[in-house]
TORVEX-48706 format. One line per 10 residues: number of its first residue (from 1); their letters; for each residue x, y, z of N, C-alpha, C. Coordinates in pm, whole numbers, plus 32768, in hexadecimal, padded with zeros to 4 digits. Layout:
NUM	a	X,Y,Z,X,Y,Z,X,Y,Z; ...
***
This chain:
1	mpnkrqilgd	ED17,6FA2,6FA2,ECE4,6F92,6F6A,ECC2,6F8B,6EE7; EC50,6F4F,6E8E,EC53,6F2F,6DFB,EC50,6FCC,6DCF; EC95,6FE6,6D39,EC50,7096,6D15,EBE5,705F,6CBF; EBA6,70BE,6C89,EB42,70C0,6C5D,EB51,7074,6BC7; EB98,707F,6B68,EBA3,7025,6B04,EB8F,6F84,6B22; EBCA,6F65,6BA5,EBE1,6EC2,6BCE,EB4A,6EA2,6BE4; EB01,6EE0,6C4B,EA8B,6EEE,6C42,EA18,6EDB,6BDC; EA2D,6F32,6B6B,E9DD,6F16,6B18,E9FD,6EB1,6ACC; EA64,6E7E,6AB8,EA93,6E0D,6A94,EA95,6DB1,6AAE; EA53,6D73,6B40,EA2E,6D22,6B93,E9C2,6CCF,6B58
11	fyykeakreg	E9E9,6C64,6B49,E970,6BFC,6B01,E8E4,6BF3,6B8E; E906,6C1C,6BFF,E880,6BF3,6C3F,E83D,6C5A,6C58; E89B,6CD6,6C5E,E86C,6D6C,6C4A,E7E9,6D61,6BCA; E82F,6D65,6B66,E7D9,6D5A,6ABD,E76D,6CED,6AF3; E7A5,6C82,6B15,E708,6C19,6B48,E684,6C38,6B7F; E6B2,6C7C,6BF0,E65F,6CBD,6C4A,E62A,6D3F,6C09; E65B,6D93,6BB0,E5DD,6E09,6B6B,E5A4,6DC1,6AF0; E5F5,6D5D,6ADF,E583,6CFF,6A7C,E535,6CE6,6AC6; E54B,6C87,6B34,E47B,6C52,6B41,E466,6CE8,6BB0; E483,6D17,6BCB,E43E,6DB7,6BD4,E459,6DBC,6C86
21	yrsrsalklk	E4B3,6D78,6CCF,E4FC,6D92,6D60,E512,6E1D,6D47; E510,6E41,6DDA,E54C,6ECA,6DE8,E5DF,6EBD,6E3C; E622,6E2B,6E33,E696,6E46,6E46,E6B7,6DDB,6E2F; E75F,6D82,6E32,E797,6D15,6E09,E78A,6CD9,6E5E; E76D,6CE4,6EEB,E745,6C86,6F5D,E6E7,6C54,6F52; E675,6C74,6F18,E5F9,6C25,6F17,E607,6B98,6EBA; E65B,6B8A,6E78,E687,6B15,6E1A,E6B3,6AB2,6EC2; E6FB,6AFF,6F1B,E764,6A8F,6F95,E6CD,6A4C,6FC5; E670,6AB4,7011,E604,6A79,7021,E5B3,6A22,7001; E5B4,6A6B,6F61,E54A,69F2,6EF9,E59C,693B,6EE1
31	eiasnfkvik	E640,695B,6EFC,E668,68E5,6EE8,E678,687A,6F9D; E66B,68C5,7008,E655,6892,7066,E5B0,6850,7072; E576,6873,704C,E4D0,6883,705F,E4D6,6804,701A; E512,67FA,6F8E,E50E,6780,6F49,E554,6721,6F82; E5BD,6714,6F97,E606,66B5,6FD6,E5BB,666C,705B; E57D,669D,70CB,E56F,6682,712A,E4E8,6675,713E; E490,66BE,70FB,E40F,66B6,7122,E3F7,66FB,7194; E423,674B,71AD,E41C,67AC,7235,E393,6803,7251; E387,6841,71D7,E2F7,687B,71C6,E28D,6865,7150; E216,6844,717B,E1B3,67FB,7170,E137,6853,716C
41	pgdfivdlga	E0EA,6837,711C,E064,6888,70F4,E02D,687F,715D; DFD5,6915,7178,DF85,691A,71C9,DFCB,6949,7274; E078,695B,7253,E0E8,6948,72CB,E090,69DF,72E6; E0CA,6A0B,736F,E0F1,6A9E,739C,E145,6AD9,73D7; E187,6B0B,7394,E22A,6B3A,7398,E241,6BAC,73B4; E2A9,6BE7,7415,E2E8,6C37,7422,E359,6C58,7410; E383,6CAF,7398,E3FC,6CDC,7389,E457,6D4F,73CF; E4C4,6D2D,73F4,E503,6D97,744C,E57F,6DBF,740A; E595,6E5D,73C2,E602,6E91,736D,E5B7,6E69,72F3; E53D,6E81,72B0,E50B,6E92,724E,E511,6EBA,71C4
51	apggwlqver	E56D,6F44,71E4,E57D,6FAC,7171,E5C1,6F5E,7107; E5C9,6F7B,70B8,E53E,6FC1,704F,E4CA,6F73,7037; E4F2,6F0A,7045,E461,6ED0,7031,E479,6E26,6FD5; E4E5,6E1C,6FB7,E4FC,6DC8,6F73,E4C2,6D13,6F91; E4EA,6D0D,7021,E4EF,6C9F,707B,E42F,6CB5,70A4; E3E4,6CED,709F,E331,6D2B,70A9,E319,6CF1,701C; E35D,6D07,6FBC,E30B,6CD8,6F37,E335,6C37,6F46; E38D,6C1B,6F4D,E394,6B99,6F4A,E334,6B24,7001; E335,6B84,7025,E2CA,6B40,709E,E22A,6B5F,7058; E241,6BA4,703C,E19C,6BB3,7008,E159,6B85,6F95
61	etvgdggivv	E1F7,6B20,6F49,E198,6AE4,6EC6,E171,6A6A,6F04; E1D7,6A46,6F8F,E1E5,69A8,6FAF,E161,699C,7016; E12B,69FE,707F,E0E0,69F7,70B0,E021,69F4,70A2; E055,6A4E,700D,DFBE,6A84,6FD1,DF55,6AA8,6FF3; DED6,6AC7,6FEA,DE85,6B18,701B,DE64,6AFD,70D1; DE77,6A8E,70D7,DE49,6A60,716E,DEA9,6A65,71CF; DF1A,6A89,71A5,DF76,6ABD,7215,DF7B,6B30,7237; DFE2,6B6A,72B1,E012,6BEF,72B9,E09A,6BE8,72B1; E0CF,6C79,7278,E16A,6C88,7261,E177,6CFA,72B6; E198,6D06,733C,E1C3,6D89,737D,E270,6DBB,733B
71	gidlsfirpl	E280,6E31,730B,E315,6E69,732A,E336,6EC1,7343; E3AF,6ECC,739E,E3C9,6F16,7427,E46D,6F51,73D0; E489,6FF4,73D9,E4D9,703A,73B2,E517,70A8,73E2; E54E,70DA,73EA,E5A7,7158,744C,E579,717F,73C5; E59D,7185,733F,E596,71DA,72C5,E4E8,71BB,7256; E4CC,7236,7228,E454,71EF,71FF,E452,719A,7183; E3E9,7174,7183,E3CE,70F5,7131,E358,7113,70D9; E372,7110,7039,E2F6,7158,7000,E2B1,70E9,7015; E1E9,70F0,7004,E1CB,7090,7037,E1BC,7053,6F9C; E188,6FA1,6FC7,E14E,6F5D,6F55,E0D0,6F84,6F4C
81	pydnvklirg	E091,6F44,6ECA,DFFD,6F39,6EBD,DFCF,6ED9,6EEC; DFD7,6EA3,6F5E,DF61,6E71,6F86,DF70,6E7C,7024; DEE0,6E38,7036,DEA0,6E96,70BF,DED4,6E20,7127; DF1B,6D8C,7112,DF2B,6D56,7154,DFE5,6D89,71B3; E020,6DBC,716E,E09F,6DE2,7189,E079,6E82,71D0; E0A7,6E8E,724A,E0AF,6EDE,72BA,E15D,6F1A,72E2; E165,6F7F,72B0,E1DD,6FBD,72D7,E1EE,701B,7356; E246,700C,73B7,E25E,7061,7421,E2DD,70B2,743B; E2F5,7129,742F,E37B,716E,742D,E39E,715C,74C1; E3F2,713C,74BC,E436,7134,7585,E48C,70D9,75AD
91	dvedpkvmee	E4CC,70CD,7619,E522,7084,762B,E50B,7033,767D; E51B,6FA2,766A,E52D,6F4D,7687,E529,6F1E,76F2; E573,6F9A,7730,E5C7,6F73,77AF,E57A,6FB5,782A; E519,6FF6,77FC,E4A5,7027,7840,E435,6FC0,783F; E3FF,6FA9,78B2,E3A8,6F3E,78CE,E33F,6F75,78AF; E2F9,6FE9,78AC,E27A,700D,7864,E27A,6FE2,77E5; E2FF,6FFB,7781,E2E0,6FC8,76ED,E2C8,6F47,76CA; E2FD,6ED0,7735,E2D3,6E32,7719,E247,6E42,774F; E205,6E87,77A1,E19A,6E88,77D7,E103,6EBB,777C; E16B,6EEE,7728,E0F2,6F6F,76C4,E0EE,6EE1,7654
101	afkfsnkpfd	E169,6E9D,7622,E163,6E50,75B6,E0F7,6DDA,75F7; E113,6DC0,7667,E0C9,6D50,769C,E013,6D52,76BC; DFED,6DE2,76A0,DF6F,6DE8,7693,DF42,6DB5,7607; DF9B,6DE1,7586,DF68,6DB7,7527,DF55,6D4B,7535; DF91,6CA4,7569,DF68,6C39,756F,DF1F,6C08,75D7; DF09,6C2C,761D,DEA9,6C37,76B5,DF02,6B82,76DA; DF2C,6B5F,76A5,DF5C,6AF5,76D3,DFEF,6ADA,76CE; E040,6A6F,7701,E0BC,6A65,76CC,E0FF,6A29,7641; E17D,6A70,762F,E19D,6A6F,759C,E1B6,69EB,7584; E17E,69AF,74D5,E1D4,6911,74B4,E25B,6948,74BE
111	vivsdlapkf	E29A,69B0,744C,E320,69C0,744C,E32E,6A36,7480; E3D6,6A49,74D6,E41A,6ABE,7488,E4A7,6AC1,744D; E4C3,6B42,73EF,E52C,6B27,73C7,E558,6BA2,73C3; E5E2,6BB2,73CA,E627,6C10,741C,E69B,6C2A,7390; E6B3,6CC8,7361,E70A,6CD1,7314,E73D,6D4D,7339; E74B,6D77,73D3,E788,6DAE,73FE,E802,6DF3,7405; E84E,6E7D,7409,E8C9,6E76,73C7,E8C4,6EE3,7420; E943,6F2B,746B,E958,6FAC,7499,E9B1,6FD6,73F2; E9CE,7086,7457,EA01,70D3,73CA,EAA6,70CD,73FE; EAD5,708E,7384,EB5C,7047,7393,EBBD,70B4,73C4
121	sgvrdldhar	EC25,70AB,7401,EC93,70E2,7428,ECFC,70CD,73A1; ED23,704D,737B,ED8C,7029,7333,EDD1,6FE4,7396; EDE1,6FEC,73FF,EE32,6F70,746C,EDEC,6EFE,7493; EE17,6E84,745A,EDC3,6E2D,7428,ED96,6DD1,74BE; EDF4,6DD1,74F3,EDCB,6DA3,7596,ED69,6DEF,75DD; ED56,6E8B,75F8,ECFE,6EB1,762B,EC81,6EAA,75C6; EC72,6E93,7540,EC0F,6EAC,74FF,EBC9,6E30,753C; EBF6,6DC7,7517,EBEE,6D2D,754B,EB7A,6D32,75CA; EBC0,6D5F,7632,EB9F,6D77,76A4,EB0C,6DA9,76AF; EB1E,6E26,7660,EAA1,6E50,767B,EA2A,6E1A,7634
131	qiglamlavk	EA49,6DD3,75F0,EA09,6D89,7577,E9DD,6D0C,75B3; E9F1,6CBF,75FA,E9D0,6C44,767F,E97C,6C92,76A9; E9AA,6D15,76F0,E92C,6D21,776C,E8DB,6D47,7736; E8C0,6D71,769D,E831,6D7E,7681,E7F3,6D17,7638; E838,6CBF,762C,E801,6C19,7612,E7EE,6BCF,7693; E827,6C1C,76E8,E7ED,6BEC,7780,E784,6C11,7799; E77E,6C7A,776D,E6F8,6CD5,778A,E679,6C8E,7778; E6A0,6C61,76C1,E633,6C32,76AC,E5EB,6B9B,76DE; E655,6B55,7722,E64B,6AD6,7743,E615,6AF3,77EC; E640,6B3F,77FF,E604,6B4C,78BC,E58C,6B85,7896
141	sapkylrkgg	E544,6BA7,781A,E4D0,6BC9,780C,E42D,6B31,77F0; E49E,6AE8,77DB,E45F,6A63,77AB,E3EE,6A42,7822; E43C,6A34,788B,E3B3,69FE,78FF,E344,6A2D,7916; E343,6AAF,78FA,E2B3,6B0B,790A,E27C,6B25,7862; E2A3,6B07,77FB,E265,6B21,77B0,E299,6AC7,7714; E2A0,6A4B,773D,E2CC,69FF,76DF,E276,693E,7704; E23A,6924,76C4,E1CD,68A5,771C,E229,685F,76F7; E1F2,67F5,7758,E251,6765,7764,E22A,66FC,7707; E2A2,66EB,769C,E2C1,66B8,7648,E302,66F2,75DE; E2DA,6785,7606,E31C,67F3,758F,E395,67D1,7558
151	amvikvlmgp	E3AC,6840,7507,E436,685A,749B,E466,68EE,74BE; E4DF,68CF,74A4,E523,695E,74AA,E59F,6935,7429; E5A1,69B0,73E0,E620,69AF,73C0,E669,6A3E,73B4; E705,6A2B,73E9,E746,6A80,7448,E7C5,6AD7,73C7; E7E3,6B2A,7399,E84A,6B6A,7386,E8B6,6B5D,73DB; E912,6B23,73E3,E996,6B13,7424,EA1F,6B4E,739D; EA6F,6B9A,7413,EAEB,6BC6,73EC,EB78,6B43,742B; EBA8,6B11,73DC,EC20,6ABF,7410,EC9C,6B1F,7467; EC8A,6ABB,74CE,ECFB,6AFD,750E,ED2C,6AE4,7585; ED37,6B04,7602,ED87,6AC2,7653,ED13,6A8B,76AD
161	efesfcrdvr	EC8B,6ADD,76B7,EC2E,6AB2,7708,EBC4,6A33,76AD; EC1E,6A49,7652,EB78,69D2,75FB,EB5B,696A,763F; EBCD,693D,7680,EBC2,687B,7691,EB6B,6883,773B; EBA4,68CB,7773,EB49,68DD,7800,EA98,6935,77D2; EA80,6974,7762,E9FE,6999,7755,E99C,6920,7707; E9EB,68E6,76C0,E9B4,6873,76B8,E997,67E8,76FD; E9F3,67E9,7776,E9D9,67B1,77BB,E94F,67D7,7811; E94C,683B,781B,E8BF,6885,7882,E849,687A,780F; E84C,689A,7790,E7E6,6888,7739,E7C1,67EB,7742; E80B,6777,7757,E804,66E7,774D,E7B0,66BF,77DB
171	rsfiqvrifk	E7AF,671A,7842,E771,66E8,78AA,E6C3,66F5,7894; E692,6748,7843,E61B,6788,7825,E5F2,673B,77EE; E631,66F9,776A,E5C4,66BB,76D4,E5E1,6655,76D1; E5AE,65E7,76B0,E5C0,654D,7675,E638,6525,7609; E635,65B2,75BD,E69C,6583,754C,E6B5,660D,753D; E73F,6622,750E,E77E,668A,74F7,E7FB,6680,7485; E7C4,66CE,740A,E83B,66BD,737F,E88D,6729,7370; E8E4,672D,7369,E971,677C,7336,E94A,67AE,7286; E93A,6806,7256,E931,681C,71AE,E947,688A,71A0; E9CB,6864,711E,E9B8,68E7,70F9,E97E,68F7,7045
181	pkasrdssse	E932,6945,701B,E8C9,6954,6FC4,E93A,696F,6F1F; E902,6952,6EC4,E96E,6928,6E67,E99B,6A20,6E33; E924,6A38,6E70,E90F,6AC3,6E48,E961,6B0B,6EA3; E9BC,6AE5,6F26,E9FB,6B30,6F69,EAB1,6B31,6F26; EAAF,6BA6,6F23,EB53,6BB7,6F0C,EB84,6B3E,6F1A; EC1B,6AF2,6EE6,EC6E,6AD5,6F1C,ECC8,6B13,6F98; ECCF,6B95,6F5B,ED0C,6BFA,6FE2,ECE2,6BF2,7045; EC60,6C06,705A,EBE8,6C09,70C5,EC0C,6BA6,712A; EC21,6BD2,719F,EBF4,6B5C,723C,EB97,6B4D,7262; EB21,6B7E,71F2,EAAF,6B5E,723D,EA90,6ADC,721E
191	tylvckgfig	EA43,6A9F,726C,EA08,6A07,722D,E98B,6A0C,72C6; E92D,69BA,7297,E89E,699A,72E9,E881,6913,731E; E844,695D,73A1,E834,68C7,73EF,E781,68BA,73C4; E760,685D,73A3,E6E2,680F,7369,E6AD,67AF,73ED; E63B,67FF,743F,E63E,67CE,74DF,E594,6790,74D4; E572,66FE,74AD,E50E,66BA,74D3,E4DB,665A,7561; E467,666F,7583,E43D,663B,75EC,E436,6691,764E; E43B,66FD,7659,E427,673B,76DD,E430,66E3,7752; E476,66F7,77BD,E442,666A,784B,E420,66E4,789D; E3E3,6761,7884,E38E,67A2,78EB,E3B2,6797,7988
***
């Protein structure tokens, strides 16, 4: 883990603060959205693992007044000053939580984004397996909550199960790209799957 001095000296940390984002990870989604046009004005989005809310800020900037953004996390998320950003404190593994999110849209979402991660144990393979499990949970929500032709952005930790996970995801989408944003630390094993054209 980087120490406080390394974090405060981090270019992307400073840039996120300068732009008013709650976390440096907001710049990861901003780069993904810019490169792949995966979020559009007016989109309805559900964000899994949304705390502290940096991704929600980027999503709201993109969808504008005409879209809806629903953020879900076990942790408290400080509200954003927009009527069309809805927050749910709960466990995405609980079907009732996803049903609650669905009520805000009343139709399948255009985009599902997942920045889900477990509480890390420090055991690399164990943490990888747990994170892949959460990522798969997000993918398995798609048939019910994602519209046909819709998109997903999924954080994944590299490890033994990565390739098989990618194969599973590719069965459900026309296009799947693997992308590591510049704001991801070089030492981090995280990468993102950018998935477009949900087959349904």
